[in-house]
C-alpha distance (Angstrom), angle and dihedral (degrees) to the residues before:
residue distance angle dihedral
M1 . . .
G2 3.78 . .
I3 3.77 125.3 .
Y4 3.82 93.8 -30.4
E5 3.76 126.1 73.5
D6 3.79 126.5 -146.7
T7 3.80 90.2 -85.6
G8 3.79 91.5 61.2
A9 3.79 94.1 -115.9
A10 3.76 120.3 126.3
V11 3.78 115.1 -106.8
G12 3.76 107.1 -99.5
A13 3.83 93.1 7.4
P14 3.81 117.4 126.3
G15 3.84 100.7 -99.5
R16 3.81 101.5 -73.4
S17 3.79 114.6 136.7
L18 3.79 127.7 -153.6
W19 3.79 94.1 -122.3
E20 3.79 118.8 50.0
E21 3.77 119.6 170.7
E22 3.76 116.0 -138.7
P23 3.78 122.4 -158.8
A24 3.79 114.4 -104.8
R25 3.77 114.8 -98.3
R26 3.79 92.9 -143.1
R27 3.77 133.5 22.8
R28 3.77 117.3 -99.9
M29 3.80 115.5 -97.2
P30 3.80 116.4 -110.2
D31 3.81 114.3 -96.5
P32 3.84 98.3 -108.0
V33 3.80 91.3 48.7
R34 3.79 92.1 47.3
D35 3.81 91.0 48.2
S36 3.79 92.4 52.6
A37 3.82 91.1 44.8
V38 3.81 91.6 53.5
R39 3.79 90.4 46.2
A40 3.80 91.4 50.3
A41 3.81 92.4 47.6
L42 3.81 91.4 52.4
I43 3.81 92.6 47.5
V44 3.81 92.1 48.5
A45 3.82 91.1 48.0
V46 3.81 92.3 51.1
T47 3.81 91.3 46.1
L48 3.81 92.8 50.9
T49 3.80 90.5 48.5
E50 3.79 90.6 49.3
A51 3.81 91.6 48.9
T52 3.81 90.7 50.6
V53 3.81 92.1 50.3
T54 3.81 89.4 47.5
F55 3.80 90.6 52.7
F56 3.79 92.6 52.4
L57 3.81 91.7 45.4
M58 3.79 89.2 53.4
L59 3.81 90.7 51.2
T60 3.81 91.3 53.3
G61 3.79 92.9 45.2
S62 3.80 94.5 -123.1
W63 3.79 121.3 166.4
L64 3.82 88.6 -128.0
A65 3.81 90.3 70.8
L66 3.82 93.1 82.9
P67 3.82 98.2 52.8
M68 3.79 91.0 40.7
G69 3.81 90.0 50.0
I70 3.80 90.8 53.0
G71 3.80 88.6 47.9
A72 3.80 90.9 50.2
I73 3.80 90.8 52.4
A74 3.80 90.6 50.1
G75 3.80 89.5 46.3
T76 3.80 90.1 53.4
V77 3.80 90.2 54.5
V78 3.80 91.3 48.4
A79 3.82 91.9 46.3
T80 3.80 90.0 52.0
W81 3.80 88.9 51.5
G82 3.82 89.7 49.7
V83 3.80 93.5 53.3
L84 3.80 91.3 46.2
D85 3.80 88.2 49.6
V86 3.81 89.5 58.2
L87 3.81 91.7 51.2
I88 3.80 93.6 45.7
T89 3.82 93.6 45.9
R90 3.80 90.8 49.1
Q91 3.80 92.3 49.5
M92 3.81 91.3 46.7
W93 3.81 90.9 51.0
N94 3.80 92.0 49.6
Q95 3.81 91.9 49.3
R96 3.80 94.3 47.8
Y97 3.78 103.5 36.9
G98 3.79 107.6 8.0
V99 3.76 123.6 98.8
V100 3.76 113.3 -140.0
S101 3.77 108.2 -149.9
E102 3.78 98.5 -163.2
P103 3.79 119.4 60.7
S104 3.76 120.5 -127.0
S105 3.77 120.7 -117.7
T106 3.81 91.9 -101.0
A107 3.79 91.6 52.1
R108 3.79 89.6 48.7
D109 3.82 91.2 51.1
R110 3.80 92.0 48.8
R111 3.78 91.4 49.8
R112 3.80 90.6 49.1
E113 3.83 90.5 51.4
R114 3.82 91.5 49.5
R115 3.79 90.7 50.3
R116 3.80 91.3 49.6
A117 3.83 91.2 49.4
R118 3.81 91.4 49.3
R119 3.80 90.8 50.2
E120 3.80 91.5 50.3
A121 3.81 91.1 47.6
R122 3.80 90.7 50.8
A123 3.81 90.7 48.5
E124 3.81 91.4 51.4
A125 3.80 91.6 46.7
A126 3.81 90.7 51.0
G127 3.78 90.4 55.2
G128 3.79 98.3 -103.9
T129 3.80 96.6 -64.3
D130 3.77 117.8 157.7
R131 3.77 118.8 -93.2
I132 3.78 94.1 -130.7
R133 3.74 112.3 58.7
L134 3.79 123.0 -164.9
R135 3.78 116.5 -125.0
G136 3.75 113.4 -111.4
G137 3.81 93.2 18.5
A138 3.79 128.5 -87.4
G139 3.80 94.0 -72.4
A140 3.77 133.9 117.7
G141 3.81 96.2 -62.8
A142 3.82 96.8 49.0
R143 3.77 120.4 123.2
P144 3.80 116.5 -114.1
A145 3.81 115.8 -106.8
V146 3.79 116.4 -101.1
W147 3.80 93.2 -140.6
P148 3.79 124.8 39.8
P149 3.80 114.9 -111.1
P150 3.83 114.9 -93.7
G151 3.83 92.5 -110.7
A152 3.80 91.0 64.2
D153 3.80 92.8 61.6
R154 3.81 118.0 78.9
R155 3.80 92.3 -142.9
Y156 3.79 91.7 70.6
Q157 3.79 97.6 48.2
A158 3.78 116.9 106.2
S159 3.79 94.0 -136.1
S160 3.79 96.1 53.2
G161 3.81 91.3 110.2
R162 3.82 95.3 -117.8
G163 3.74 127.7 121.2
């Protein structure tokens, strides 16, 4: 077999093989996005080639410069469409199949409203008792509260003239 064994390592070499797979740095693009990206790259390459040929035809004063110039303008429009197609296809893929890990501000607001409604429903179901209960009841041996209740402060009263 020569100097290499079936594992690909050199005979007598300290365990390093010729072929080592490295993990991919980025995930592979989805097929529709990759297809549109390849299409856009080909269109842009053809358009740039056509624009270069048009430039040289204009320098030589050839009659082909005018039709090639019109073709280059049309190619620019098509290349712009191709690049936009990549962006739109990628966004469509993310919206259909992608999982967004961070909620948007509207989703966060909706979740906050649902939590508030659940809390109010629980408070009504419990008969309007306070959320924070003192240990040992509110009798003679209860500890005094560290903070005064919100009703004792003028800032929290509805008729304070603010707002």
